C-alpha positions as a Markdown table, in Angstrom:
| # | Residue | x | y | z |
|---|---|---|---|---|
| 1 | Met | -18.3 | 16.4 | -6.3 |
| 2 | Lys | -18.0 | 15.1 | -2.8 |
| 3 | Ala | -19.8 | 11.9 | -3.7 |
| 4 | Leu | -17.4 | 11.5 | -6.7 |
| 5 | Asn | -14.4 | 12.0 | -4.6 |
| 6 | Tyr | -15.6 | 9.5 | -2.0 |
| 7 | Phe | -16.3 | 7.0 | -4.8 |
| 8 | Leu | -12.8 | 7.4 | -6.3 |
| 9 | Ser | -11.2 | 7.2 | -2.9 |
| 10 | Thr | -13.0 | 4.0 | -2.1 |
| 11 | Leu | -12.2 | 2.6 | -5.5 |
| 12 | Val | -8.5 | 3.3 | -5.1 |
| 13 | Leu | -8.3 | 2.1 | -1.5 |
| 14 | Ala | -10.2 | -1.1 | -2.4 |
| 15 | Leu | -7.4 | -2.1 | -4.7 |
| 16 | Val | -4.6 | -4.2 | -3.3 |
| 17 | Leu | -1.3 | -2.5 | -3.1 |
| 18 | Ser | 1.6 | -4.8 | -4.1 |
| 19 | Val | 4.9 | -4.0 | -2.5 |
| 20 | Gln | 8.3 | -5.1 | -3.5 |
| 21 | Ala | 11.5 | -3.6 | -2.1 |
| 22 | Lys | 15.0 | -4.4 | -0.8 |
| 23 | Ala | 15.5 | -1.6 | 1.6 |
| 24 | Gln | 13.3 | 0.0 | 4.2 |
| 25 | Glu | 10.4 | 2.0 | 2.7 |
| 26 | Gln | 7.2 | 3.6 | 3.8 |
| 27 | Ile | 3.6 | 3.3 | 2.7 |
| 28 | Ala | 1.0 | 5.9 | 3.8 |
| 29 | Val | -2.5 | 4.5 | 3.8 |
| 30 | Pro | -5.2 | 7.1 | 3.9 |
| 31 | Leu | -8.4 | 6.2 | 5.8 |
| 32 | Ser | -11.9 | 6.3 | 4.5 |
| 33 | Asn | -13.1 | 8.0 | 7.7 |
| 34 | Pro | -10.3 | 10.0 | 9.2 |
| 35 | Gly | -10.6 | 10.7 | 12.9 |
| 36 | Glu | -12.9 | 7.7 | 13.5 |
| 37 | Pro | -11.9 | 4.4 | 15.1 |
| 38 | Gly | -10.4 | 1.8 | 12.9 |
| 39 | Ser | -8.6 | -1.5 | 12.9 |
| 40 | Leu | -5.4 | -3.1 | 11.8 |
| 41 | His | -5.0 | -6.8 | 10.8 |
| 42 | Ala | -1.5 | -8.1 | 10.2 |
| 43 | Gly | 0.0 | -11.6 | 10.4 |
| 44 | Ile | 3.5 | -12.8 | 9.4 |
| 45 | Val | 5.4 | -16.0 | 9.7 |
| 46 | Arg | 8.9 | -14.7 | 10.1 |
| 47 | Gly | 9.8 | -11.3 | 11.6 |
| 48 | Ser | 8.6 | -8.7 | 14.0 |
| 49 | Ile | 5.7 | -6.2 | 14.3 |
| 50 | Ser | 5.8 | -2.9 | 16.1 |
| 51 | Val | 2.8 | -0.6 | 16.3 |
| 52 | Thr | 2.7 | 2.9 | 17.8 |
| 53 | Gly | -0.2 | 5.2 | 18.2 |
| 54 | Tyr | 0.2 | 8.8 | 17.0 |
| 55 | Asp | -1.8 | 12.0 | 16.4 |
| 56 | Gly | -2.4 | 11.4 | 12.7 |
| 57 | Thr | -5.1 | 10.4 | 10.2 |
| 58 | Glu | -3.2 | 7.8 | 8.2 |
| 59 | Val | -1.7 | 4.4 | 8.8 |
| 60 | Leu | 2.1 | 4.6 | 8.1 |
| 61 | Ile | 3.8 | 1.3 | 7.3 |
| 62 | Asn | 7.6 | 1.2 | 7.4 |
| 63 | Tyr | 8.9 | -2.1 | 6.2 |
| 64 | Asp | 12.2 | -3.9 | 5.8 |
| 65 | Gly | 13.1 | -7.5 | 5.3 |
| 66 | Gln | 15.4 | -10.2 | 4.1 |
| 67 | Pro | 14.5 | -13.2 | 1.8 |
| 68 | Arg | 15.5 | -16.7 | 2.9 |
| 69 | Asp | 19.2 | -17.3 | 3.1 |
| 70 | Asn | 20.6 | -19.0 | 0.0 |
| 71 | Glu | 21.9 | -21.9 | 2.0 |
| 72 | Arg | 21.4 | -24.5 | -0.7 |
| 73 | Glu | 23.0 | -23.4 | -4.0 |
| 74 | Val | 22.3 | -26.7 | -5.8 |
| 75 | Thr | 19.2 | -28.9 | -5.6 |
| 76 | Lys | 19.3 | -32.7 | -5.7 |
| 77 | Asp | 18.7 | -32.6 | -9.4 |
| 78 | Gly | 21.7 | -30.5 | -10.0 |
| 79 | Leu | 19.7 | -27.3 | -10.7 |
| 80 | Arg | 20.9 | -24.1 | -9.3 |
| 81 | Arg | 18.3 | -22.1 | -7.4 |
| 82 | Ile | 17.7 | -18.5 | -8.4 |
| 83 | Ser | 16.4 | -16.6 | -5.4 |
| 84 | Asn | 13.8 | -13.9 | -5.4 |
| 85 | Asn | 15.5 | -11.1 | -3.5 |
| 86 | Ser | 12.5 | -8.8 | -3.3 |
| 87 | Ile | 10.2 | -8.4 | -0.3 |
| 88 | Gly | 6.5 | -8.8 | -1.1 |
| 89 | Phe | 3.2 | -8.3 | 0.8 |
| 90 | Gln | -0.1 | -6.7 | 0.2 |
| 91 | Val | -2.0 | -3.8 | 1.9 |
| 92 | Ser | -5.7 | -3.0 | 1.6 |
| 93 | Glu | -8.0 | -0.5 | 3.3 |
| 94 | Asp | -11.8 | -0.5 | 3.4 |
| 95 | Asp | -13.9 | 1.6 | 5.8 |
| 96 | Asn | -11.0 | 2.2 | 8.2 |
| 97 | Glu | -10.1 | -1.5 | 8.3 |
| 98 | Val | -6.5 | -1.9 | 7.2 |
| 99 | Glu | -5.1 | -5.4 | 6.4 |
| 100 | Ile | -1.6 | -6.5 | 5.7 |
| 101 | Ser | -1.4 | -9.9 | 4.1 |
| 102 | Gly | 0.4 | -12.0 | 1.6 |
| 103 | Ala | 3.9 | -12.0 | 3.1 |
| 104 | Ser | 5.9 | -15.1 | 2.0 |
| 105 | Pro | 6.8 | -17.5 | 4.9 |
| 106 | Leu | 10.2 | -17.7 | 3.4 |
| 107 | Gln | 11.1 | -14.0 | 4.0 |
| 108 | Ser | 11.8 | -12.3 | 7.3 |
| 109 | Leu | 9.8 | -9.1 | 7.5 |
| 110 | Lys | 10.1 | -6.2 | 9.9 |
| 111 | Leu | 7.0 | -4.0 | 10.2 |
| 112 | Asp | 7.1 | -0.6 | 12.1 |
| 113 | Ile | 3.6 | 0.8 | 11.8 |
| 114 | Ser | 2.1 | 4.1 | 13.1 |
| 115 | Val | -1.7 | 4.2 | 13.5 |
| 116 | Pro | -4.2 | 6.7 | 15.0 |
| 117 | Arg | -4.5 | 6.2 | 18.7 |
| 118 | Asn | -8.1 | 4.9 | 18.6 |
| 119 | Phe | -7.3 | 1.8 | 16.6 |
| 120 | Ser | -8.0 | -1.9 | 17.4 |
| 121 | Leu | -5.2 | -4.4 | 16.6 |
| 122 | Phe | -5.3 | -8.0 | 15.5 |
| 123 | Leu | -1.7 | -9.0 | 15.1 |
| 124 | Ser | 0.2 | -12.3 | 14.9 |
| 125 | Thr | 3.8 | -13.5 | 14.4 |
| 126 | Val | 5.3 | -16.9 | 14.4 |
| 127 | Asn | 9.1 | -16.9 | 14.4 |
| 128 | Gly | 11.9 | -14.4 | 14.7 |
| 129 | Gly | 10.8 | -11.3 | 16.6 |
| 130 | Glu | 9.0 | -9.3 | 19.2 |
| 131 | Leu | 5.4 | -8.0 | 18.9 |
| 132 | Leu | 5.3 | -4.5 | 20.4 |
| 133 | Val | 2.4 | -2.1 | 20.8 |
| 134 | Glu | 2.6 | 1.4 | 22.3 |
| 135 | Asn | 0.2 | 4.3 | 22.8 |
| 136 | Val | -2.8 | 2.7 | 21.3 |
| 137 | Ser | -6.3 | 2.4 | 22.8 |
| 138 | Gly | -8.7 | -0.2 | 21.4 |
| 139 | Glu | -9.5 | -3.9 | 21.2 |
| 140 | Met | -6.4 | -6.0 | 20.9 |
| 141 | Glu | -5.9 | -9.6 | 20.0 |
| 142 | Leu | -2.1 | -10.4 | 19.9 |
| 143 | Ser | -0.3 | -13.7 | 19.3 |
| 144 | Asn | 3.3 | -14.6 | 19.0 |
| 145 | Val | 4.5 | -18.2 | 18.9 |
| 146 | Asn | 8.3 | -17.8 | 19.4 |
| 147 | Gly | 8.9 | -14.3 | 20.8 |
| 148 | Asp | 7.8 | -11.8 | 23.4 |
| 149 | Val | 4.7 | -9.6 | 23.4 |
| 150 | Val | 5.1 | -6.1 | 24.9 |
| 151 | Leu | 2.4 | -3.5 | 25.5 |
| 152 | Arg | 3.3 | 0.0 | 26.7 |
| 153 | Asn | 0.9 | 2.7 | 27.7 |
| 154 | Val | -2.1 | 1.1 | 26.1 |
| 155 | Gly | -5.9 | 1.3 | 26.8 |
| 156 | Gly | -8.9 | -0.8 | 26.0 |
| 157 | Ser | -8.9 | -4.5 | 26.2 |
| 158 | Ala | -6.3 | -7.2 | 25.4 |
| 159 | Met | -6.3 | -10.9 | 24.6 |
| 160 | Val | -2.6 | -11.9 | 24.4 |
| 161 | Asn | -1.0 | -15.3 | 23.8 |
| 162 | Thr | 2.5 | -16.6 | 23.4 |
| 163 | Val | 4.0 | -20.1 | 23.3 |
| 164 | Asn | 7.7 | -19.4 | 23.9 |
| 165 | Gly | 8.0 | -15.8 | 25.1 |
| 166 | Asp | 7.3 | -13.3 | 27.9 |
| 167 | Ile | 4.3 | -11.1 | 28.1 |
| 168 | Glu | 4.7 | -7.6 | 29.5 |
| 169 | Ala | 1.9 | -5.1 | 29.5 |
| 170 | Thr | 1.2 | -1.7 | 31.0 |
| 171 | Ile | -2.4 | -0.8 | 30.7 |
| 172 | Gln | -3.2 | 2.8 | 31.5 |
| 173 | Asp | -7.0 | 2.7 | 30.9 |
| 174 | Ala | -8.8 | -0.6 | 31.0 |
| 175 | Ala | -12.1 | -0.8 | 29.1 |
| 176 | Pro | -15.0 | -1.2 | 31.5 |
| 177 | Asn | -16.9 | -4.5 | 31.4 |
| 178 | Gln | -14.4 | -6.0 | 28.9 |
| 179 | Pro | -12.6 | -9.3 | 29.8 |
| 180 | Met | -8.9 | -9.8 | 29.2 |
| 181 | Ala | -6.6 | -12.8 | 28.9 |
| 182 | Phe | -2.9 | -13.3 | 29.1 |
| 183 | Ser | -1.5 | -16.8 | 28.6 |
| 184 | Asn | 1.7 | -18.6 | 27.5 |
| 185 | Leu | 3.5 | -21.9 | 27.9 |
| 186 | Asn | 7.2 | -20.8 | 28.5 |
| 187 | Gly | 7.8 | -17.4 | 29.9 |
| 188 | Asp | 6.7 | -14.9 | 32.6 |
| 189 | Ile | 3.6 | -12.8 | 32.5 |
| 190 | Asp | 4.0 | -9.3 | 33.9 |
| 191 | Ile | 0.9 | -7.0 | 33.8 |
| 192 | Thr | 0.5 | -3.5 | 35.3 |
| 193 | Leu | -3.0 | -2.2 | 35.7 |
| 194 | Pro | -4.6 | 1.0 | 37.0 |
| 195 | Ala | -5.1 | 1.1 | 40.7 |
| 196 | Asp | -8.8 | 1.6 | 40.4 |
| 197 | Val | -9.4 | -1.3 | 38.0 |
| 198 | Lys | -12.4 | -3.5 | 38.8 |
| 199 | Met | -11.8 | -7.2 | 37.9 |
| 200 | Ser | -12.3 | -10.8 | 38.8 |
| 201 | Ala | -9.0 | -12.6 | 38.4 |
| 202 | Lys | -8.6 | -16.2 | 37.3 |
| 203 | Met | -4.9 | -17.2 | 37.8 |
| 204 | Lys | -2.8 | -20.3 | 37.3 |
| 205 | Ser | 0.8 | -21.3 | 36.8 |
| 206 | Glu | 1.8 | -25.0 | 36.7 |
| 207 | Trp | 5.5 | -24.5 | 37.6 |
| 208 | Gly | 5.6 | -20.9 | 38.7 |
| 209 | Glu | 4.2 | -18.5 | 41.2 |
| 210 | Val | 1.7 | -15.7 | 41.2 |
| 211 | Phe | 2.6 | -12.3 | 42.7 |
| 212 | Thr | 0.6 | -9.1 | 43.2 |
| 213 | Asp | 0.7 | -5.8 | 45.2 |
| 214 | Phe | -3.1 | -5.3 | 44.8 |
| 215 | Asp | -5.3 | -5.6 | 47.8 |
| 216 | Met | -6.9 | -8.7 | 46.2 |
| 217 | Asp | -9.6 | -10.9 | 47.9 |
| 218 | Ile | -8.3 | -14.4 | 47.2 |
| 219 | Ser | -10.4 | -17.5 | 47.1 |
| 220 | His | -8.7 | -20.9 | 46.7 |
| 221 | Thr | -12.1 | -22.5 | 46.1 |
| 222 | Asn | -11.7 | -26.3 | 45.6 |
| 223 | Asn | -15.3 | -26.5 | 44.4 |
| 224 | Lys | -14.4 | -24.4 | 41.3 |
| 225 | Gly | -11.3 | -26.5 | 40.7 |
| 226 | Val | -12.6 | -30.0 | 41.2 |
| 227 | Lys | -14.3 | -31.7 | 38.3 |
| 228 | Ser | -15.7 | -35.3 | 38.3 |
| 229 | Ser | -17.2 | -37.4 | 35.5 |
| 230 | Thr | -18.4 | -40.9 | 34.9 |
| 231 | Gln | -17.7 | -42.6 | 31.5 |
| 232 | Gly | -18.0 | -46.2 | 30.6 |
| 233 | Gly | -18.6 | -47.1 | 34.2 |
| 234 | Ala | -15.4 | -45.5 | 35.3 |
| 235 | Phe | -15.3 | -42.5 | 37.7 |
| 236 | Lys | -12.8 | -39.8 | 37.1 |
| 237 | Ile | -11.9 | -36.7 | 39.2 |
| 238 | Ser | -9.5 | -33.9 | 38.4 |
| 239 | Ile | -8.3 | -31.0 | 40.4 |
| 240 | Asn | -7.3 | -27.8 | 38.7 |
| 241 | Asn | -5.3 | -25.4 | 40.8 |
| 242 | Trp | -6.9 | -22.2 | 39.7 |
| 243 | Ile | -6.7 | -19.2 | 42.0 |
| 244 | Tyr | -9.6 | -16.8 | 42.0 |
| 245 | Gly | -9.5 | -13.2 | 43.3 |
| 246 | Thr | -11.3 | -9.9 | 43.1 |
| 247 | Ile | -10.0 | -6.4 | 43.0 |
| 248 | Asn | -12.0 | -3.3 | 43.9 |
| 249 | Gly | -15.2 | -5.4 | 44.3 |
| 250 | Gly | -14.8 | -7.5 | 41.2 |
| 251 | Gly | -15.7 | -7.0 | 37.6 |
| 252 | Pro | -15.1 | -8.7 | 34.2 |
| 253 | Glu | -12.9 | -11.8 | 34.2 |
| 254 | Tyr | -9.1 | -11.3 | 33.7 |
| 255 | Leu | -7.4 | -14.6 | 33.0 |
| 256 | Phe | -3.7 | -15.1 | 33.7 |
| 257 | Lys | -2.2 | -18.5 | 32.8 |
| 258 | Ser | 1.3 | -19.8 | 32.4 |
| 259 | Met | 2.7 | -23.3 | 32.2 |
| 260 | Arg | 6.4 | -22.6 | 33.0 |
| 261 | Gly | 6.6 | -19.0 | 34.3 |
| 262 | Asp | 5.8 | -16.6 | 37.0 |
| 263 | Ile | 2.8 | -14.2 | 36.9 |
| 264 | Tyr | 3.1 | -10.7 | 38.2 |
| 265 | Ile | 0.0 | -8.5 | 38.6 |
| 266 | Arg | 1.1 | -5.0 | 39.5 |
| 267 | Lys | -0.7 | -1.8 | 40.6 |
| 268 | Gln | 0.2 | 1.5 | 39.0 |
């Protein structure tokens, strides 16, 4: 009977859930292995994603959205457009790996998701909203093109990138021996880390400053920042103004890079 139940559960969860709605609704996604680590994969073009860890055994997806505004009533051929006012995306689960996909780039989607605390997150947004993660501990890869990325009370490791937006993170428990990276083009980077974190920092801001209240051993080593090459008989040398430093004796590399923004590395 147990084997039959597992087979039926796997069969049901392997099916893709098609979702269409006009108002905020919730999907409860049961996990194949409740209580064990899992992962969430979600990427949308327009809208925001918020993920919060909780003491539960399911992934709860609250969603709301709007289709593209009907700004063009008539096409160039004189045909009137009939809009699809539903919100559509797909959810699948397999062996504790939950994936949200299939959202139309023409709709703006708001996802508020609750996951067990020991979940890894692979999230991306492009336009229209913030990417927020709270109370989750795991591997995180987060990307937002036009918007902020905010992490609160998280643990594990993080790779975070934005183009136009700030990055703010409070990491309560950093995974040992795991590198991290925080980078953007336009916006500040503000990272708070445990006082006992061991790391080797690689820092750079083209048109900003770097600040820290850690007791960091700084090394402005020109040898690491100078590169030379010879090509076609021409000699070329470039100087990259990276700042290197270690905290608590050093450890895995933490990269902090901004083009037009300040970098803050704070101690809890």
